[in-house]
N, C-alpha and C positions, 0 to 999 in steps of 0.2 A: 420585470424591472429592466427597462431599456438601458443599454450600455454596460450593465453589470457583467454580462456574459463575455465581454470582450477584454476583460482584465487579463493581463499577461500577454507575452509576445506570441504564445502558441495558441491563438484562437483559430481553430479550423472551421471550415464551413462546408456543408453539403446540402444542396437543394434548399437553400434559404435557412438552414438550421446552423446555429453557432454553438461550438463546444470548445471551451478553453480551460484554463487552469482552475478557475472557480468551479466549473461544472465537474471537472475531473475529481477534484477534492470531494465534492458532494457525492459523486458516484461511489467513491471509496467509503465515505462515511455511511452510505446506505447499507453497505455490507457489514460495517463495524457495528451498526445499530443492532444487529442480531445478538451481540454479546454485551454491549455497553451503551444502552440507550441513553442513560443519564449524561455520559460524556459527550455523546453526539449532540444532544439537546443543548448542552453548554456551548459547544462549538458553533452550532447554528446561531445562537444568540450573539456570539462574538462576531460572526460573519454578517449578521443582519439578514440571514437566510431563513426561509420558512420550511416547514415540513413538506409543503407542496413542491417547493423548489428542489428539495432533496429527492423526492419521488420522481420528479420530472428529469432531473439529471441522470438518475439511474435508468429510467426508461429510455432516455435519449441515447445513452451509451450502449444500451442493449440493442436499440434499433440500428445504430451505426454498425455494430458488430455483425448484424445480419443483413444489412443493405448491400446488394450486389456491387454498387458503384463506390461504396465507402472504402477508404484505406483499411488495411488489416495489419495485425501484428505491430511491428515497430513503427510502420508508417502511421498507424492510428494514434500511437502515443505521441509521435512527432506532431501530428495534426493538432492534438490537444495541448501539448506542453511546449512545443517548439523544439529546436535542435537541442540534443542532450549536451549539457555543459561538460560532462565527463563521458569519454568513450575509451574502452579498453578491450582486451581479449583475455579469455580465461579457458584453460583446458577443462573439458567435462568428459571423462572417460576417454575414448579414442578421438573425440571431436574437439574442436576449439570453437567457442561461441563468442559473440560480441557482447560486451557489457556496456550498458548505457544507464546513466543516473541523472536524476533531476531533483533539485531541492524544491520543496513545496512550502508555501507560507504557513500552513497550519501545523507543520511539524518541524520546527527549527532544530538544527543539529543532526537531522536524519535526512536521508535521500531515498527517493523511489527508484529502485533498480529493476531493470529488465535484462534478462539473459536471452539472447536471440540466436537462433540457429542460422545455418548458411543461407536459407531462403528468406530470412527476415521474420520467420515465425517466432513468437515469444514462447520460450520454454518455461520461464518462471518470472514472476513479478512480485516484488515485495519491498518493504522498507529495510534499509541497512544503515549502519553507522559508518560514514565514509572514512573515518580515521581508524576503523577496526573496532572489534568488540570492546566494550567497557567492562571493567571489574566492578560489579555491583554488590551491595549488601542486600539482605532480605528487605530491609526498610526502603530500599531504592526501587522496588518493583511497583512503580506507580503506572497506571494506565497511560498509554500514549507516549511514554518516555523511554522505553527500551524495546529492543528487537530480539529475535530468536537467538542470534549469535551471542548476545550479552549473557543469556542464561547458561549457554554451554561454557562460556569462559569464566563464569562466576561461581558455578555450583558443580563440583566434581560429581559424576554419576548422572548428570542430566541426560535424559533420553527424549529425542524428538519423535513425535507421533503425528501422522496425518490426521487432519481434522475431519469432522463429519460433513462439511459442506465445502464448496469451492473457495479457495483462498484462505481456508482456516487451517491452523496448525496448533499443536499443543506440545508443551515440554513438561515432562514429569521430572521432578528433582527433589532430593532430600534436603531437609533443613531441621536441625535440632531433633533428629530421630523421627521426623514426620515427613511423609511424601506429599508434595503439593503439585498441582497442575496449573501451569501458566498457559492461558489460552490467547491465541494471536489471530488477527485478521490482517492479511497482506503483510505478515511478518511483524506487525506492531502489537505490543502487549495490550490486552483489553481487560482481562479479569483473572484473578487468582482463586482457585478452588482446591478442594481435596478430591482426588479421584475415587 
């Protein structure tokens, strides 16, 4: 679809290939599809995007990550998304890292955050709520509306667990005497199960 890939101020180009905000969102959704295919299909319809475009965005982002001349780390995110509207600093252990955040059209009210080390390498990247964690009820745990920090703030005893694949996390938490597992991709809630 000519022109579509240049949506957003942060459309980067490498050897004739364009990768911007739309493609970045699709690349994230490709990973989210692991856990919530129905929600991704709905988002594709809303965007007017095809499954082939979703696959190509993922493949393109992967190629850029391995291309010797392509930007890496924070530079790659800036290439796709433009300059970060929010920049800050945060201590992590004995080091201080840069914090960069971008709003993305498909996830209003949330922002995509990257924590970067001194050399610009990305240590973590996931969705956050810029105003801080929200207090949620069990009924509020709707896919794509809450982030990892929300669960910790809303359910005493919540325990964060590394997920089985890159960019996957889980949070186990008690509710009405039952333990549930909220599963996340890039820090964004995808599905609720029982462990």
